[in-house]
C-alpha positions in Angstrom: 48.7 93.3 31.9 47.1 93.3 34.9 44.8 91.3 36.9 41.5 91.0 38.2 41.9 88.1 39.9 39.8 88.4 43.2 38.6 92.1 42.4 34.9 90.9 42.1 32.8 87.7 43.5 30.1 86.2 42.2 27.2 85.9 44.4 24.2 84.4 42.9 23.1 82.9 39.7 20.1 82.2 37.6 19.4 79.8 34.7 16.1 79.5 32.9 15.1 75.9 31.5 16.6 75.9 27.8 14.7 74.2 25.2 11.9 75.4 22.8 10.1 78.1 24.5 7.2 78.2 22.6 5.8 79.3 25.9 7.8 82.3 27.2 8.9 85.8 25.7 12.1 87.1 26.4 11.3 88.8 29.1 9.9 85.7 30.2 13.0 83.4 30.5 15.1 87.1 31.5 12.6 86.8 34.9 13.0 83.4 35.2 16.5 83.5 35.5 17.2 87.0 37.7 15.0 86.1 40.0 16.7 83.0 40.5 19.8 85.0 40.8 18.3 87.4 43.0 17.1 84.6 45.6 20.2 82.9 45.2 22.2 85.9 46.5 19.8 87.1 49.0 19.6 90.5 47.5 16.5 93.2 46.3 15.9 94.4 42.6 17.0 97.7 44.3 20.4 96.9 44.8 21.3 96.1 41.8 23.3 99.2 40.5 23.6 98.8 36.7 23.8 95.7 34.1 24.8 94.8 31.0 22.5 92.5 28.6 24.6 90.2 26.3 22.4 89.1 23.4 23.2 88.8 19.3 20.3 88.3 17.5 17.8 90.1 19.1 17.7 94.2 17.9 16.6 95.4 21.3 19.0 97.5 23.3 19.1 97.1 27.1 15.7 98.5 27.8 14.0 94.7 27.5 16.0 93.7 30.8 14.8 97.5 32.6 11.4 97.0 31.2 11.0 92.8 32.0 13.0 93.7 35.7 12.0 96.9 36.5 14.9 98.9 37.1 14.8 102.0 37.0 17.5 105.1 36.8 20.5 102.8 36.4 22.9 102.3 33.7 21.9 99.4 31.5 23.6 98.7 28.6 23.5 96.0 25.8 26.5 94.1 24.7 27.0 91.9 21.5 30.3 89.8 20.9 29.0 87.0 18.0 28.9 84.0 20.6 30.6 85.3 23.8 27.9 87.9 23.9 26.9 86.1 27.0 30.5 86.3 28.1 30.9 89.7 27.4 28.0 90.9 29.8 30.1 89.0 32.1 33.2 90.5 31.5 31.9 94.1 31.7 29.8 93.4 34.6 33.1 92.2 36.5 35.3 95.3 35.1 32.4 97.5 36.1 32.7 96.4 40.0 36.6 96.3 39.7 37.0 99.8 38.8 35.2 101.1 42.2 32.5 102.6 39.9 29.7 100.0 41.7 29.2 97.4 44.4 26.8 95.3 42.8 25.6 94.7 39.5 23.7 92.5 37.1 25.1 90.4 33.5 22.5 89.1 31.7 22.3 87.1 28.4 19.2 85.7 26.2 18.8 84.8 22.7 15.2 83.5 21.5 15.9 81.6 18.0 13.0 79.4 17.7 10.7 82.1 17.4 12.5 83.9 14.9 13.3 81.4 12.5 16.9 81.5 12.7 18.1 78.0 12.4 21.7 78.4 12.2 25.0 80.9 11.2 24.6 81.7 7.8 27.9 84.1 6.4 27.3 84.2 2.7 29.5 86.4 0.9 28.0 86.3 -3.0 29.7 84.1 -5.2 32.6 83.9 -3.4 33.8 79.9 -3.5 34.4 79.5 -0.2 32.2 81.9 1.4 29.4 80.8 0.3 25.4 81.9 0.8 24.5 78.4 2.1 27.9 77.9 3.8 26.4 77.6 7.8 28.5 76.7 10.5 28.1 73.0 10.5 30.2 73.3 6.9 32.9 75.0 8.3 33.3 72.9 11.6 33.4 69.8 9.5 36.4 71.8 7.6 38.3 71.2 11.2 37.3 67.7 11.6 38.6 66.3 8.2 41.4 68.5 7.9 42.1 67.4 12.1 41.8 63.3 10.6 43.8 64.0 7.5 46.8 66.1 9.5 47.0 63.1 12.3 46.5 60.1 10.0 43.2 59.0 11.7 41.0 57.4 9.5 37.7 58.6 9.3 35.5 56.1 10.8 38.1 55.9 13.6 37.3 59.6 13.7 33.9 59.4 13.8 33.5 57.1 16.4 36.0 59.6 18.6 33.6 62.5 18.1 30.7 60.1 19.2 32.2 59.5 22.9 32.2 63.2 22.9 28.3 63.9 22.0 27.2 60.4 24.5 29.4 61.8 27.2 27.7 65.3 26.7 24.1 63.9 26.4 24.7 61.8 29.3 25.8 64.6 32.2 22.9 66.5 30.2 20.6 63.5 31.1 20.9 65.1 34.8 20.6 68.3 34.3 17.1 69.7 34.6 17.7 72.6 32.6 19.3 70.9 29.8 17.3 71.1 26.5 17.8 67.4 25.9 17.6 65.0 28.8 18.1 61.7 27.6 21.3 59.7 27.4 22.5 58.3 23.7 24.7 55.4 22.3 27.9 55.1 20.1 25.4 53.7 17.8 22.7 56.3 17.7 25.4 58.9 16.6 27.2 56.9 14.2 23.9 56.1 12.1 22.2 59.7 12.2 22.1 61.5 9.1 24.9 63.6 8.1 24.4 67.5 8.6 28.1 67.9 6.8 30.5 65.4 6.2 31.8 63.9 9.0 29.3 65.9 11.0 26.1 64.0 11.7 23.0 65.1 13.5 24.3 64.5 17.0 27.6 66.0 16.3 25.4 69.3 16.0 24.2 71.4 19.2 20.4 72.2 18.7 18.7 75.9 18.3 17.6 76.8 21.6 16.1 79.5 23.7 17.1 80.9 26.8 18.3 82.6 29.5 21.2 83.5 32.3 22.5 85.5 34.6 25.0 86.1 37.4 25.1 89.0 40.4 28.8 90.7 40.9 30.0 92.6 43.3 33.3 93.2 45.4 34.9 90.7 46.9 35.2 92.2 49.9 31.6 92.3 50.7 30.7 89.2 49.2 30.4 87.2 52.5 27.8 89.6 53.8 25.4 88.2 51.1 26.4 84.2 51.6 28.8 81.9 53.0 29.7 80.6 50.1 30.8 83.2 46.9 32.6 82.4 43.9 35.6 84.4 43.2 36.4 85.5 39.4 40.5 84.7 39.2 41.0 85.6 35.2 39.3 86.6 32.0 40.7 86.4 29.0 39.3 87.5 25.4 41.0 87.5 22.4 39.7 88.5 18.5 40.8 87.9 15.7 40.1 90.2 12.9 40.5 87.8 9.7 38.0 84.6 9.1 39.9 81.7 9.6 39.2 80.2 6.4 40.3 82.7 4.3 43.3 83.2 6.3 46.7 82.4 4.6 48.6 80.1 7.0 45.2 78.6 8.6 45.9 74.9 9.9 42.6 74.2 10.7 43.8 72.5 13.9 42.4 74.7 16.1 41.8 78.7 17.2 44.5 81.2 18.1 41.3 82.9 19.4 40.9 79.6 22.0 44.9 79.4 22.9 45.3 83.8 23.5 42.3 83.9 25.7 43.1 81.1 27.8 47.1 82.2 28.2 45.2 85.8 29.4 43.4 83.9 32.0 45.9 81.7 33.2 48.6 84.5 33.5 46.2 86.5 35.7 45.8 83.1 37.9 49.0 82.0 37.5 48.0 78.6 35.7 51.3 76.8 34.2 49.7 73.5 33.9 46.1 74.0 33.3 45.4 70.0 33.2 46.9 69.5 36.4 45.6 73.3 37.9 41.9 72.9 37.0 39.3 71.2 38.1 36.7 71.0 35.6 35.7 72.5 32.4 32.4 73.9 30.7 33.9 74.8 27.0 32.1 75.9 23.8 30.9 72.6 22.2 28.9 74.2 19.3 30.2 70.7 17.6 32.0 67.3 18.7 34.9 68.4 16.4 34.8 71.9 18.5 35.7 70.2 22.0 37.8 67.7 20.8 40.2 71.0 19.5 39.4 73.0 22.4 41.3 70.5 24.6 44.3 70.8 22.3 43.9 75.0 22.1 43.7 75.1 25.9 46.7 72.5 27.1 44.4 69.6 28.6 45.9 67.6 26.4 49.3 67.6 23.9 48.7 68.6 20.4 47.6 65.6 18.5 47.3 63.6 21.6 43.2 64.6 21.8 42.3 60.7 20.7 44.2 59.6 23.1 42.7 61.1 26.0 39.0 61.2 24.8 39.9 56.5 24.4 41.0 56.9 28.1 38.1 58.9 29.4 40.3 61.9 30.7 37.2 64.6 30.1 34.0 62.4 31.4 32.7 62.9 35.0 35.1 60.7 36.9 37.7 61.4 34.7 41.0 63.3 35.6 39.6 66.7 33.9 35.6 66.4 33.8 34.7 68.7 30.6 30.8 70.1 30.0 29.4 68.2 33.7 26.2 69.9 32.6 26.0 68.5 29.3 27.5 71.5 27.6 26.1 73.0 24.3 25.3 69.9 23.3 22.5 69.0 25.8 22.0 72.5 26.8 21.7 74.3 23.4 23.4 77.6 22.0 21.3 80.8 22.7 23.8 82.6 21.6 23.2 85.9 24.2 23.1 83.0 27.4 26.0 80.7 26.6 28.6 82.1 28.2 26.7 83.1 31.5 24.9 79.8 31.1 29.0 77.6 31.2 29.5 80.0 34.4 26.8 78.9 36.1 27.5 75.5 35.6 31.0 76.2 37.1 29.7 78.2 40.0 27.1 75.5 40.8 30.3 72.9 40.1 32.0 74.9 42.7 30.3 75.4 45.6 29.2 71.7 45.8 25.7 71.5 44.6 25.6 70.2 41.2 24.1 67.0 42.2 24.7 63.3 40.7 27.0 65.3 38.2 29.0 66.6 41.0 32.8 67.1 40.6 34.9 66.1 44.0 36.5 68.5 45.6 36.1 71.1 42.6 38.4 74.5 43.4 38.8 76.2 40.2 36.9 75.9 37.1 37.0 77.0 34.0 34.1 78.7 31.6 34.1 79.7 28.0 33.0 80.5 24.8 34.0 80.9 20.9 32.1 82.4 18.2 32.2 84.5 15.1 33.0 85.0 12.4 35.6 86.2 13.1 37.2 84.3 15.8 36.5 85.6 19.2 37.0 83.5 22.4 36.6 84.3 26.3 38.0 82.2 29.0 36.9 82.8 32.9 38.2 81.2 35.3 36.4 80.8 38.9 37.5 79.4 42.2 36.3 78.5 45.4 39.4 80.2 47.8 38.6 83.4 49.1 41.1 86.2 48.7 43.7 87.2 51.1 42.2 89.6 53.7 43.0 93.4 52.7 42.5 96.8 54.5 38.9 97.6 54.1 38.0 100.1 52.2 36.2 103.5 52.8 33.4 102.7 50.9 30.1 101.6 52.4 30.0 97.9 52.5 26.2 98.0 53.1 26.0 97.1 48.8 25.0 100.2 47.7 27.0 103.5 47.5 26.2 106.7 50.3 
C-alpha cells in the first residue's frame, strides 16, 4: 500500500455553528464555513481549482456548493459514504492534490437534518425479526453495550456509570466549544436519571440531531508555507468498508468494529505508528453513542481489549489525561449533521495542532487522529494529521503561485 504522508497540507478550515439552525439554509451554512476557511488560509474563491461535497441526506449534487459559493467553471463533485461522507470529501480532495492534478482544492460537508424531520437512522427490512422497520441506531448500539457488559462481566449499573463518565467528559469539553450544539456541563447523576432510549443507553448517551457545515482548503505540501506559517500536514488516511450489516454477520462479536480497526491500521502504516496510545497526542472520534466511544478506544489500540473501563476510571481520555479524546465535546456536544462530521472532527485536530483551541488546548500536541464511523454497512475513515513539516525535496516544475500555468 502506498502513502499520502506529507504530500498535501491543510491551509485553512471553517466550521459553522452547529445546532438547530432554523434560521439558516444549507447554502447559508456552507458560506459560513467556507468563508471562515478562505480568511484562515488567506485565499480567494478564484484560487480554488476543484471542490468535493460530502452529504448523505441531501439529494443535491455538487451544484449546491457551486451556487452558494459562486464557483464557476471548475469541477465540483458530490460524494457520499454514510457517516464518513465528510471525511470522504476530504479524502478525495487530498487525493486530487496528491495526484498532481490540482494545487488548491476545497472539501465541504453539510447536513440539514432539523428541517427535514430526519430524526435517526431507520434501517427497516420488512418483517425480519432483527432488521425491523422500527429499529434505529440507538437500538443497534445498545446491542454493543449489552454484549460488552456481558462479555467482560460488568454489572449493568457499573456499565452505565462508565458510559456516563464519557458523556460528562464530552459535555464538559463542549462547554468550552462556542460552535457546539450543547455547551453546558452535565453530571453523572443527570446522565443516570435521564430517560432510557434503548437500554442501557439513556438520553445523554446519544448524540443530538443537528444542522451544520464544515470545510477544509487543501494544497500541495511544498507550497503550503506560502499561505501560512503553521499549515497542518496530512500524514495518513485510511478507509475501510464492510459489505454486510454486522448484526446479521455470522460470528460478529459486538465488541467493536472491523472497519474501525482496518481504517486505523491503514492510517497507522502510512505514518509508521506502532504504539498509537503513546504516539498520538489527541483524537477526535465518532461518539454517536457513549458506548461507541468506549469500543473505539479498543479498536484503535488506545486501550487493550477489555481494559477501556479501567482507562475511563483512570481519566486517561480527559483533557488532562494521557490521551485526550473528543476535546471539543465530540458528536455528543456537537451533534451529527452527517456530511459535516468528518470535517468537524478534522477541524478540531487542525486547531489543536496549531495551538489555537483556547481553554481546551492540549499541551504540545504534534500528532492527532480524526475519525468517523457509519453504516449500515460498516464504514470507517481515520485521518492522521501532524504539524511537523515534511523533509524538503527537490521542488516541482509546477508554478508555485497556487494556480497552474
